[in-house]
PAGUZA-460070 format. One record per atom (N, C-alpha, C): residue in three letters; residue number from 1; x, y, z. Coordinates in steps of 0.05 Angstrom, whole numbers, plus 5000, padded with zeros to 4 digits. Layout:
N
  resn  resi     X     Y     Z
   Ala   NUM     X     Y     Z
...
This chain:
252
  resn  resi     X     Y     Z
   Met     1  1721  5383  5224
   Met     1  1703  5393  5245
   Met     1  1688  5369  5254
   Asn     2  1684  5361  5277
   Asn     2  1662  5340  5290
   Asn     2  1637  5348  5294
   Arg     3  1622  5332  5298
   Arg     3  1592  5332  5298
   Arg     3  1585  5349  5320
   Leu     4  1597  5349  5346
   Leu     4  1591  5367  5365
   Leu     4  1597  5392  5362
   Thr     5  1619  5400  5347
   Thr     5  1630  5427  5344
   Thr     5  1608  5440  5325
   Leu     6  1601  5420  5306
   Leu     6  1586  5434  5285
   Leu     6  1556  5441  5300
   Leu     7  1548  5425  5316
   Leu     7  1526  5429  5327
   Leu     7  1519  5454  5349
   Ala     8  1545  5456  5359
   Ala     8  1547  5479  5377
   Ala     8  1549  5507  5359
   Leu     9  1564  5502  5335
   Leu     9  1558  5530  5318
   Leu     9  1535  5536  5307
   Leu    10  1517  5515  5301
   Leu    10  1494  5516  5290
   Leu    10  1471  5530  5311
   Leu    11  1478  5524  5336
   Leu    11  1466  5532  5363
   Leu    11  1473  5561  5366
   Leu    12  1499  5567  5363
   Leu    12  1506  5592  5372
   Leu    12  1510  5617  5356
   Ser    13  1502  5605  5330
   Ser    13  1504  5627  5306
   Ser    13  1483  5631  5294
   Pro    14  1465  5652  5302
   Pro    14  1440  5656  5288
   Pro    14  1436  5664  5256
   Thr    15  1467  5675  5247
   Thr    15  1463  5679  5219
   Thr    15  1472  5653  5201
   Ala    16  1484  5636  5213
   Ala    16  1500  5608  5197
   Ala    16  1474  5592  5194
   Gly    17  1470  5592  5163
   Gly    17  1449  5574  5146
   Gly    17  1423  5569  5161
   Ala    18  1412  5592  5167
   Ala    18  1384  5591  5178
   Ala    18  1369  5576  5157
   Ala    19  1349  5558  5168
   Ala    19  1330  5537  5156
   Ala    19  1302  5539  5168
   Ser    20  1282  5529  5149
   Ser    20  1258  5525  5160
   Ser    20  1256  5499  5164
   Leu    21  1246  5495  5191
   Leu    21  1243  5466  5203
   Leu    21  1215  5454  5205
   Thr    22  1207  5437  5201
   Thr    22  1180  5422  5206
   Thr    22  1184  5401  5227
   Val    23  1176  5406  5251
   Val    23  1176  5379  5272
   Val    23  1149  5368  5276
   Phe    24  1145  5344  5273
   Phe    24  1123  5328  5284
   Phe    24  1124  5321  5307
   Ala    25  1101  5322  5320
   Ala    25  1110  5320  5355
   Ala    25  1086  5310  5366
   Ala    26  1083  5290  5382
   Ala    26  1060  5283  5397
   Ala    26  1046  5302  5410
   Ser    27  1020  5301  5417
   Ser    27  1003  5321  5421
   Ser    27  1011  5334  5451
   Ser    28  1019  5311  5468
   Ser    28  1028  5319  5497
   Ser    28  1051  5339  5495
   Leu    29  1066  5344  5476
   Leu    29  1086  5355  5469
   Leu    29  1078  5389  5468
   Thr    30  1055  5392  5461
   Thr    30  1046  5415  5447
   Thr    30  1062  5445  5466
   Asp    31  1054  5444  5489
   Asp    31  1064  5464  5504
   Asp    31  1093  5464  5503
   Ala    32  1106  5448  5515
   Ala    32  1130  5447  5520
   Ala    32  1151  5450  5492
   Phe    33  1141  5441  5468
   Phe    33  1157  5439  5449
   Phe    33  1150  5470  5431
   Thr    34  1126  5480  5435
   Thr    34  1122  5511  5428
   Thr    34  1142  5527  5442
   Glu    35  1144  5525  5464
   Glu    35  1168  5546  5479
   Glu    35  1192  5535  5467
   Ile    36  1200  5510  5464
   Ile    36  1226  5502  5456
   Ile    36  1231  5513  5431
   Gly    37  1210  5510  5417
   Gly    37  1214  5524  5390
   Gly    37  1218  5555  5385
   Arg    38  1213  5568  5400
   Arg    38  1212  5594  5407
   Arg    38  1241  5602  5412
   Ala    39  1251  5586  5432
   Ala    39  1280  5590  5444
   Ala    39  1299  5581  5424
   Phe    40  1295  5558  5408
   Phe    40  1312  5548  5392
   Phe    40  1313  5569  5366
   Asp    41  1293  5575  5357
   Asp    41  1293  5600  5337
   Asp    41  1307  5624  5344
   Ala    42  1303  5635  5367
   Ala    42  1316  5658  5373
   Ala    42  1345  5656  5379
   Arg    43  1352  5633  5382
   Arg    43  1383  5624  5387
   Arg    43  1398  5620  5359
   Thr    44  1378  5609  5339
   Thr    44  1398  5601  5316
   Thr    44  1389  5613  5293
   Gly    45  1366  5631  5291
   Gly    45  1353  5640  5270
   Gly    45  1338  5625  5252
   His    46  1341  5598  5258
   His    46  1320  5584  5243
   His    46  1292  5589  5247
   Arg    47  1269  5574  5229
   Arg    47  1247  5581  5233
   Arg    47  1231  5552  5236
   Thr    48  1222  5547  5260
   Thr    48  1210  5521  5262
   Thr    48  1182  5523  5263
   Thr    49  1171  5504  5253
   Thr    49  1136  5499  5256
   Thr    49  1136  5475  5264
   Phe    50  1106  5467  5278
   Phe    50  1102  5443  5295
   Phe    50  1077  5431  5279
   Gln    51  1081  5404  5276
   Gln    51  1050  5396  5274
   Gln    51  1048  5376  5294
   Phe    52  1023  5384  5311
   Phe    52  1022  5361  5336
   Phe    52  0997  5346  5329
   Ala    53  0997  5325  5336
   Ala    53  0976  5303  5333
   Ala    53  0984  5279  5345
   Gly    54  0968  5258  5345
   Gly    54  0972  5231  5360
   Gly    54  1000  5222  5348
   Ser    55  1018  5207  5360
   Ser    55  1038  5191  5351
   Ser    55  1031  5178  5326
   Gln    56  1011  5162  5327
   Gln    56  1001  5142  5307
   Gln    56  0993  5156  5284
   Val    57  0980  5176  5289
   Val    57  0976  5195  5261
   Val    57  0996  5205  5249
   Leu    58  1017  5216  5266
   Leu    58  1041  5229  5247
   Leu    58  1058  5205  5238
   Arg    59  1063  5182  5252
   Arg    59  1077  5159  5239
   Arg    59  1059  5153  5211
   Ala    60  1040  5155  5210
   Ala    60  1020  5143  5186
   Ala    60  1029  5162  5162
   Gln    61  1030  5194  5170
   Gln    61  1035  5212  5155
   Gln    61  1060  5209  5144
   Leu    62  1081  5203  5159
   Leu    62  1112  5201  5151
   Leu    62  1114  5174  5132
   Glu    63  1103  5155  5138
   Glu    63  1102  5132  5120
   Glu    63  1086  5134  5094
   Gly    64  1071  5158  5093
   Gly    64  1053  5162  5068
   Gly    64  1069  5181  5055
   Gly    65  1089  5193  5062
   Gly    65  1106  5208  5052
   Gly    65  1103  5242  5057
   Ala    66  1095  5246  5075
   Ala    66  1093  5273  5092
   Ala    66  1119  5284  5092
   Arg    67  1130  5308  5093
   Arg    67  1155  5323  5096
   Arg    67  1158  5329  5122
   Ala    68  1175  5323  5140
   Ala    68  1182  5333  5164
   Ala    68  1214  5333  5165
   Asp    69  1224  5343  5185
   Asp    69  1254  5342  5187
   Asp    69  1258  5331  5215
   Val    70  1240  5328  5234
   Val    70  1245  5317  5263
   Val    70  1219  5303  5269
   Phe    71  1218  5279  5283
   Phe    71  1199  5268  5289
   Phe    71  1199  5258  5322
   Ala    72  1181  5268  5339
   Ala    72  1183  5263  5366
   Ala    72  1155  5246  5375
   Ser    73  1161  5228  5384
   Ser    73  1138  5205  5391
   Ser    73  1135  5202  5423
   Ala    74  1107  5192  5429
   Ala    74  1103  5190  5454
   Ala    74  1112  5159  5470
   Asn    75  1115  5149  5444
   Asn    75  1126  5116  5449
   Asn    75  1143  5110  5429
   Asp    76  1154  5085  5433
   Asp    76  1167  5067  5408
   Asp    76  1154  5057  5392
   Ala    77  1128  5043  5405
   Ala    77  1115  5034  5386
   Ala    77  1105  5045  5358
   Gln    78  1106  5073  5362
   Gln    78  1101  5092  5336
   Gln    78  1125  5101  5323
   Phe    79  1146  5094  5336
   Phe    79  1173  5108  5325
   Phe    79  1191  5082  5316
   Thr    80  1194  5063  5331
   Thr    80  1212  5041  5322
   Thr    80  1211  5036  5294
   Pro    81  1188  5030  5284
   Pro    81  1181  5022  5256
   Pro    81  1195  5035  5237
   Leu    82  1201  5066  5242
   Leu    82  1206  5079  5221
   Leu    82  1237  5078  5222
   Leu    83  1250  5075  5237
   Leu    83  1278  5069  5239
   Leu    83  1290  5056  5217
   Gly    84  1312  5067  5200
   Gly    84  1322  5056  5179
   Gly    84  1300  5061  5150
   Arg    85  1278  5069  5157
   Arg    85  1261  5070  5135
   Arg    85  1253  5100  5132
   Gly    86  1247  5115  5156
   Gly    86  1236  5139  5157
   Gly    86  1255  5161  5170
   Val    87  1263  5153  5190
   Val    87  1273  5163  5213
   Val    87  1307  5153  5212
   Val    88  1327  5174  5223
   Val    88  1352  5158  5217
   Val    88  1369  5154  5247
   Ser    89  1353  5170  5266
   Ser    89  1367  5163  5290
   Ser    89  1347  5159  5308
   Arg    90  1350  5155  5338
   Arg    90  1332  5152  5362
   Arg    90  1348  5158  5385
   Glu    91  1337  5174  5400
   Glu    91  1349  5188  5426
   Glu    91  1325  5193  5445
   Val    92  1323  5179  5467
   Val    92  1301  5185  5489
   Val    92  1309  5218  5499
   Phe    93  1291  5231  5496
   Phe    93  1293  5258  5509
   Phe    93  1276  5266  5531
   Ala    94  1254  5249  5540
   Ala    94  1239  5258  5558
   Ala    94  1224  5229  5572
   Arg    95  1213  5231  5593
   Arg    95  1197  5211  5600
   Arg    95  1171  5226  5614
   Asn    96  1148  5208  5616
   Asn    96  1127  5217  5627
   Asn    96  1117  5200  5645
   Arg    97  1093  5206  5663
   Arg    97  1072  5186  5682
   Arg    97  1048  5191  5673
   Leu    98  1030  5175  5681
   Leu    98  0998  5176  5678
   Leu    98  0991  5192  5700
   Thr    99  0967  5203  5693
   Thr    99  0949  5209  5718
   Thr    99  0922  5209  5715
   Val   100  0906  5214  5737
   Val   100  0874  5207  5728
   Val   100  0868  5239  5731
   Ile   101  0845  5244  5718
   Ile   101  0835  5273  5722
   Ile   101  0804  5267  5730
   Ala   102  0792  5286  5736
   Ala   102  0764  5288  5739
   Ala   102  0757  5321  5743
   Pro   103  0732  5324  5737
   Pro   103  0725  5355  5735
   Pro   103  0727  5366  5762
   Ala   104  0732  5389  5769
   Ala   104  0738  5400  5791
   Ala   104  0717  5401  5809
   Gly   105  0687  5408  5803
   Gly   105  0666  5408  5811
   Gly   105  0653  5381  5821
   Ser   106  0664  5359  5811
   Ser   106  0649  5334  5817
   Ser   106  0666  5318  5838
   Gly   107  0646  5299  5852
   Gly   107  0660  5283  5867
   Gly   107  0653  5256  5864
   Lys   108  0647  5252  5838
   Lys   108  0642  5226  5831
   Lys   108  0661  5204  5831
   Val   109  0686  5212  5822
   Val   109  0710  5198  5820
   Val   109  0730  5209  5835
   Arg   110  0735  5197  5863
   Arg   110  0753  5205  5886
   Arg   110  0786  5187  5889
   Thr   111  0779  5164  5880
   Thr   111  0800  5142  5877
   Thr   111  0802  5125  5854
   Leu   112  0823  5117  5852
   Leu   112  0825  5099  5827
   Leu   112  0806  5078  5824
   Arg   113  0798  5064  5845
   Arg   113  0774  5043  5850
   Arg   113  0749  5053  5835
   Asp   114  0743  5078  5836
   Asp   114  0721  5093  5827
   Asp   114  0716  5089  5799
   Leu   115  0736  5085  5782
   Leu   115  0739  5087  5753
   Leu   115  0722  5065  5744
   Ala   116  0716  5043  5763
   Ala   116  0699  5016  5757
   Ala   116  0672  5022  5761
   Gly   117  0662  5046  5774
   Gly   117  0638  5050  5795
   Gly   117  0617  5048  5772
   Ser   118  0591  5045  5782
   Ser   118  0567  5041  5764
   Ser   118  0563  5070  5754
   Gly   119  0558  5076  5729
   Gly   119  0547  5102  5721
   Gly   119  0571  5121  5712
   Val   120  0598  5109  5720
   Val   120  0618  5131  5715
   Val   120  0623  5134  5682
   Arg   121  0628  5159  5674
   Arg   121  0635  5162  5644
   Arg   121  0662  5167  5646
   Leu   122  0677  5146  5637
   Leu   122  0704  5147  5634
   Leu   122  0714  5156  5603
   Val   123  0734  5169  5599
   Val   123  0748  5176  5571
   Val   123  0774  5164  5572
   Val   124  0785  5148  5552
   Val   124  0812  5142  5548
   Val   124  0820  5152  5518
   Ala   125  0843  5146  5514
   Ala   125  0853  5146  5486
   Ala   125  0851  5119  5469
   Ala   126  0848  5118  5447
   Ala   126  0846  5091  5432
   Ala   126  0867  5076  5438
   Pro   127  0868  5051  5437
   Pro   127  0893  5028  5439
   Pro   127  0913  5037  5427
   Asn   128  0912  5047  5400
   Asn   128  0941  5053  5383
   Asn   128  0948  5077  5386
   Val   129  0939  5097  5406
   Val   129  0948  5121  5418
   Val   129  0968  5116  5439
   Pro   130  0994  5122  5442
   Pro   130  1009  5116  5464
   Pro   130  0994  5118  5489
   Val   131  0986  5140  5496
   Val   131  0971  5145  5523
   Val   131  0948  5120  5528
   Gly   132  0938  5114  5509
   Gly   132  0917  5092  5506
   Gly   132  0928  5065  5513
   Glu   133  0952  5061  5501
   Glu   133  0967  5034  5505
   Glu   133  0980  5038  5538
   Tyr   134  0987  5059  5541
   Tyr   134  0996  5061  5575
   Tyr   134  0973  5056  5595
   Thr   135  0949  5064  5591
   Thr   135  0923  5067  5603
   Thr   135  0917  5035  5607
   Arg   136  0919  5020  5585
   Arg   136  0910  4994  5592
   Arg   136  0934  4976  5607
   Arg   137  0958  4984  5602
   Arg   137  0974  4972  5616
   Arg   137  0975  4977  5649
   Met   138  0967  5002  5658
   Met   138  0961  5012  5680
   Met   138  0939  4990  5691
   Leu   139  0920  4990  5674
   Leu   139  0893  4973  5684
   Leu   139  0900  4943  5686
   Ala   140  0914  4935  5674
   Ala   140  0922  4909  5676
   Ala   140  0942  4904  5700
   Ala   141  0961  4925  5707
   Ala   141  0975  4917  5730
   Ala   141  0956  4920  5754
   Val   142  0935  4932  5756
   Val   142  0915  4937  5775
   Val   142  0904  4908  5779
   Asp   143  0896  4898  5755
   Asp   143  0885  4868  5756
   Asp   143  0903  4847  5763
   Arg   144  0922  4856  5760
   Arg   144  0950  4832  5772
   Arg   144  0950  4833  5798
   Ser   145  0949  4852  5811
   Ser   145  0949  4862  5840
   Ser   145  0925  4846  5856
   Gly   146  0903  4847  5844
   Gly   146  0876  4838  5857
   Gly   146  0867  4858  5875
   Thr   147  0881  4883  5876
   Thr   147  0871  4906  5895
   Thr   147  0842  4912  5895
   Tyr   148  0831  4917  5870
   Tyr   148  0801  4921  5867
   Tyr   148  0786  4904  5857
   Gly   149  0798  4879  5857
   Gly   149  0782  4852  5845
   Gly   149  0792  4850  5816
   Lys   150  0794  4822  5807
   Lys   150  0806  4814  5784
   Lys   150  0795  4826  5761
   Asp   151  0774  4832  5763
   Asp   151  0754  4841  5738
   Asp   151  0757  4876  5737
   Phe   152  0775  4884  5750
   Phe   152  0775  4916  5751
   Phe   152  0777  4929  5728
   Ala   153  0794  4918  5711
   Ala   153  0799  4928  5684
   Ala   153  0778  4928  5667
   Ala   154  0761  4904  5664
   Ala   154  0741  4903  5647
   Ala   154  0715  4921  5658
   Arg   155  0720  4920  5682
   Arg   155  0693  4939  5693
   Arg   155  0701  4962  5688
   Ala   156  0725  4977  5690
   Ala   156  0730  5004  5679
   Ala   156  0725  5009  5650
   Leu   157  0738  4991  5631
   Leu   157  0736  4998  5607
   Leu   157  0704  4993  5597
   Lys   158  0694  4983  5610
   Lys   158  0662  4982  5608
   Lys   158  0651  5008  5606
   Asn   159  0662  5027  5629
   Asn   159  0652  5051  5631
   Asn   159  0664  5074  5612
   Val   160  0678  5064  5592
   Val   160  0690  5083  5571
   Val   160  0667  5088  5553
   Val   161  0660  5117  5551
   Val   161  0644  5127  5536
   Val   161  0655  5139  5508
   Ser   162  0679  5146  5509
   Ser   162  0696  5155  5485
   Ser   162  0725  5147  5486
   Glu   163  0731  5135  5460
   Glu   163  0764  5137  5461
   Glu   163  0773  5155  5437
   Glu   164  0791  5171  5454
   Glu   164  0800  5191  5437
   Glu   164  0824  5189  5418
   Gly   165  0832  5205  5397
   Gly   165  0854  5201  5381
   Gly   165  0879  5210  5388
   Asn   166  0877  5233  5411
   Asn   166  0904  5241  5422
   Asn   166  0899  5247  5451
   Val   167  0919  5251  5468
   Val   167  0912  5256  5498
   Val   167  0902  5288  5501
   Arg   168  0909  5306  5486
   Arg   168  0892  5330  5492
   Arg   168  0866  5328  5487
   Gln   169  0852  5311  5468
   Gln   169  0827  5312  5465
   Gln   169  0812  5298  5488
   Val   170  0827  5277  5501
   Val   170  0819  5265  5523
   Val   170  0817  5286  5547
   Ala   171  0839  5296  5551
   Ala   171  0835  5321  5575
   Ala   171  0812  5341  5566
   Leu   172  0809  5347  5540
   Leu   172  0789  5367  5536
   Leu   172  0759  5355  5547
   Lys   173  0754  5330  5542
   Lys   173  0728  5323  5551
   Lys   173  0724  5324  5580
   Val   174  0738  5320  5596
   Val   174  0739  5328  5627
   Val   174  0736  5359  5632
   Ser   175  0752  5375  5620
   Ser   175  0753  5404  5625
   Ser   175  0723  5412  5616
   Leu   176  0712  5404  5597
   Leu   176  0688  5411  5584
   Leu   176  0657  5395  5603
   Gly   177  0668  5381  5622
   Gly   177  0646  5366  5641
   Gly   177  0634  5346  5621
   Glu   178  0639  5330  5603
   Glu   178  0634  5313  5587
   Glu   178  0642  5284  5597
   Ala   179  0657  5284  5618
   Ala   179  0664  5258  5627
   Ala   179  0671  5261  5656
   Asp   180  0667  5236  5674
   Asp   180  0673  5238  5700
   Asp   180  0701  5234  5706
   Ala   181  0719  5223  5689
   Ala   181  0746  5220  5694
   Ala   181  0759  5216  5665
   Ala   182  0781  5217  5671
   Ala   182  0802  5210  5644
   Ala   182  0831  5207  5653
   Val   183  0842  5185  5631
   Val   183  0872  5182  5642
   Val   183  0887  5197  5620
   Val   184  0903  5215  5632
   Val   184  0925  5229  5613
   Val   184  0952  5230  5626
   Tyr   185  0966  5244  5614
   Tyr   185  1000  5245  5623
   Tyr   185  0998  5265  5644
   Ala   186  1018  5265  5665
   Ala   186  1020  5282  5685
   Ala   186  1023  5311  5675
   Ser   187  1044  5312  5649
   Ser   187  1046  5335  5633
   Ser   187  1026  5351  5627
   Asp   188  1004  5338  5621
   Asp   188  0980  5349  5606
   Asp   188  0961  5366  5631
   Val   189  0966  5359  5654
   Val   189  0958  5377  5674
   Val   189  0967  5401  5675
   Thr   190  0966  5419  5659
   Thr   190  0978  5446  5650
   Thr   190  0963  5468  5668
   Pro   191  0977  5496  5670
   Pro   191  0960  5510  5694
   Pro   191  0935  5519  5683
   Thr   192  0928  5517  5653
   Thr   192  0904  5527  5644
   Thr   192  0885  5497  5655
   Leu   193  0892  5476  5648
   Leu   193  0877  5449  5652
   Leu   193  0870  5455  5687
   Lys   194  0889  5456  5704
   Lys   194  0887  5457  5733
   Lys   194  0861  5470  5741
   Lys   195  0856  5496  5726
   Lys   195  0831  5513  5734
   Lys   195  0806  5494  5732
   Ser   196  0806  5475  5718
   Ser   196  0776  5458  5713
   Ser   196  0776  5433  5724
   Val   197  0801  5423  5729
   Val   197  0800  5386  5736
   Val   197  0816  5388  5762
   Arg   198  0816  5364  5771
   Arg   198  0827  5360  5795
   Arg   198  0844  5330  5793
   Val   199  0861  5325  5806
   Val   199  0880  5304  5801
   Val   199  0869  5281  5819
   Val   200  0863  5256  5815
   Val   200  0859  5233  5829
   Val   200  0879  5217  5835
   Pro   201  0893  5206  5855
   Pro   201  0913  5194  5864
   Pro   201  0915  5170  5848
   Leu   202  0935  5167  5837
   Leu   202  0942  5137  5817
   Leu   202  0970  5127  5832
   Pro   203  0963  5106  5852
   Pro   203  0988  5090  5864
   Pro   203  1008  5091  5843
   Thr   204  1036  5093  5858
   Thr   204  1057  5093  5843
   Thr   204  1063  5059  5829
   Arg   205  1051  5039  5844
   Arg   205  1060  5014  5835
   Arg   205  1044  5009  5810
   Phe   206  1025  5025  5806
   Phe   206  1004  5017  5778
   Phe   206  1012  5034  5755
   Asn   207  1025  5057  5762
   Asn   207  1034  5074  5743
   Asn   207  1050  5066  5724
   Gln   208  1049  5074  5701
   Gln   208  1069  5066  5676
   Gln   208  1085  5092  5668
   Thr   209  1112  5085  5663
   Thr   209  1128  5112  5652
   Thr   209  1134  5106  5615
   Ala   210  1126  5133  5612
   Ala   210  1125  5131  5579
   Ala   210  1154  5145  5573
   Ala   211  1167  5130  5555
   Ala   211  1196  5141  5542
   Ala   211  1187  5155  5519
   Tyr   212  1198  5176  5516
   Tyr   212  1193  5196  5491
   Tyr   212  1217  5193  5470
   Pro   213  1216  5182  5448
   Pro   213  1240  5184  5426
   Pro   213  1237  5205  5409
   Leu   214  1259  5214  5397
   Leu   214  1259  5232  5375
   Leu   214  1280  5227  5359
   Gly   215  1276  5234  5331
   Gly   215  1300  5230  5318
   Gly   215  1300  5250  5287
   Val   216  1320  5248  5268
   Val   216  1319  5266  5246
   Val   216  1305  5251  5230
   Val   217  1288  5259  5212
   Val   217  1273  5248  5187
   Val   217  1294  5243  5164
   Gln   218  1293  5222  5152
   Gln   218  1311  5210  5133
   Gln   218  1311  5235  5109
   Ser   219  1288  5241  5100
   Ser   219  1284  5263  5077
   Ser   219  1288  5288  5082
   Ser   220  1295  5297  5111
   Ser   220  1297  5325  5113
   Ser   220  1316  5337  5092
   Ala   221  1305  5361  5087
   Ala   221  1317  5380  5074
   Ala   221  1344  5398  5088
   Asn   222  1342  5392  5117
   Asn   222  1358  5410  5127
   Asn   222  1367  5388  5150
   Pro   223  1383  5371  5147
   Pro   223  1387  5348  5164
   Pro   223  1408  5365  5192
   Glu   224  1424  5381  5180
   Glu   224  1444  5390  5203
   Glu   224  1430  5411  5223
   Ala   225  1408  5427  5215
   Ala   225  1389  5439  5228
   Ala   225  1375  5423  5244
   Ala   226  1362  5403  5232
   Ala   226  1350  5383  5244
   Ala   226  1365  5372  5268
   Arg   227  1388  5364  5264
   Arg   227  1407  5352  5286
   Arg   227  1408  5370  5304
   Ala   228  1415  5396  5298
   Ala   228  1417  5423  5320
   Ala   228  1388  5420  5336
   Phe   229  1360  5418  5327
   Phe   229  1342  5421  5342
   Phe   229  1339  5397  5361
   Val   230  1348  5373  5352
   Val   230  1350  5349  5369
   Val   230  1372  5351  5394
   Ala   231  1395  5368  5389
   Ala   231  1417  5367  5406
   Ala   231  1403  5390  5425
   Phe   232  1387  5412  5415
   Phe   232  1376  5437  5434
   Phe   232  1353  5421  5452
   Val   233  1341  5403  5444
   Val   233  1319  5392  5459
   Val   233  1329  5376  5479
   Lys   234  1356  5364  5477
   Lys   234  1367  5344  5496
   Lys   234  1386  5365  5511
   Gly   235  1393  5389  5508
   Gly   235  1406  5401  5523
   Gly   235  1398  5418  5545
   Arg   236  1414  5431  5563
   Arg   236  1404  5443  5581
   Arg   236  1381  5458  5581
   Glu   237  1379  5477  5565
   Glu   237  1353  5494  5562
   Glu   237  1328  5481  5554
   Gly   238  1332  5465  5535
   Gly   238  1313  5447  5524
   Gly   238  1301  5426  5549
   Gln   239  1317  5414  5563
   Gln   239  1308  5399  5586
   Gln   239  1301  5418  5606
   Ala   240  1308  5442  5612
   Ala   240  1295  5457  5633
   Ala   240  1265  5464  5624
   Ile   241  1259  5469  5598
   Ile   241  1230  5474  5592
   Ile   241  1215  5449  5592
   Leu   242  1226  5428  5586
   Leu   242  1210  5403  5588
   Leu   242  1205  5396  5623
   Arg   243  1219  5403  5635
   Arg   243  1215  5400  5667
   Arg   243  1191  5419  5676
   Arg   244  1197  5442  5663
   Arg   244  1175  5464  5675
   Arg   244  1150  5453  5663
   Trp   245  1141  5441  5643
   Trp   245  1121  5428  5635
   Trp   245  1113  5403  5640
   Gly   246  1126  5392  5659
   Gly   246  1119  5372  5675
   Gly   246  1130  5343  5664
   Phe   247  1148  5346  5649
   Phe   247  1167  5325  5634
   Phe   247  1185  5309  5658
   Leu   248  1192  5282  5651
   Leu   248  1215  5273  5672
   Leu   248  1243  5274  5655
   Ser   249  1262  5273  5669
   Ser   249  1286  5266  5659
   Ser   249  1287  5240  5637
   Pro   250  1304  5244  5616
   Pro   250  1304  5222  5597
   Pro   250  1317  5197  5610
   Ser   251  1331  5199  5633
   Ser   251  1348  5175  5647
   Ser   251  1321  5163  5663
   Pro   252  1324  5136  5664
   Pro   252  1304  5116  5676
   Pro   252  1308  5127  5708
């Protein structure tokens, strides 16, 4: 029996080898993977639980011996070092883009230029958090263009009042009115968040594309079921769920 046939059987047979799976996933995947988990469990009979956190936190936990079956990261920087040591495969399953958000009732930040304005309270993720890394790449791209002055990145970063450990914490600061603007992923502007924030245009030429890899953890007690989960995420139903939550196709 080849691998594809085995995965198909696991996906289509709820009674065949039901397992308990633990999936470590980046915070930005919270809504999409929660829905994917419900659909996957209903299809297979498996029981999937999730631990959502910053990718850098999850990587550290895996390196420290934490038990999981699948790891999904928001970038390669927190994923690739585990290949061959803690994770046995790598497949890009989704992509994402950045967006700038501001409180719905505030007009302090209307354009990207305003991030460097006097008195603006800007919240970003820490540099080792994937969205924090992409944010700094975006600011560097603006600097290289000279559109808002060569010191735009430095002026914007001087306005940072908080560096958060994951993207959902960044978004929360704006929704609570504790910041004038923040940089998050487009997928983080969920129907719930849209009630309290507005999107500030981010020119395409400055935006950054985030590639999301996932793979089976080497120490998984249920490797076949873990591979079935990966296959489900990359399959038609999993991809449709990711699209509904604002993620882009895994293809560039």
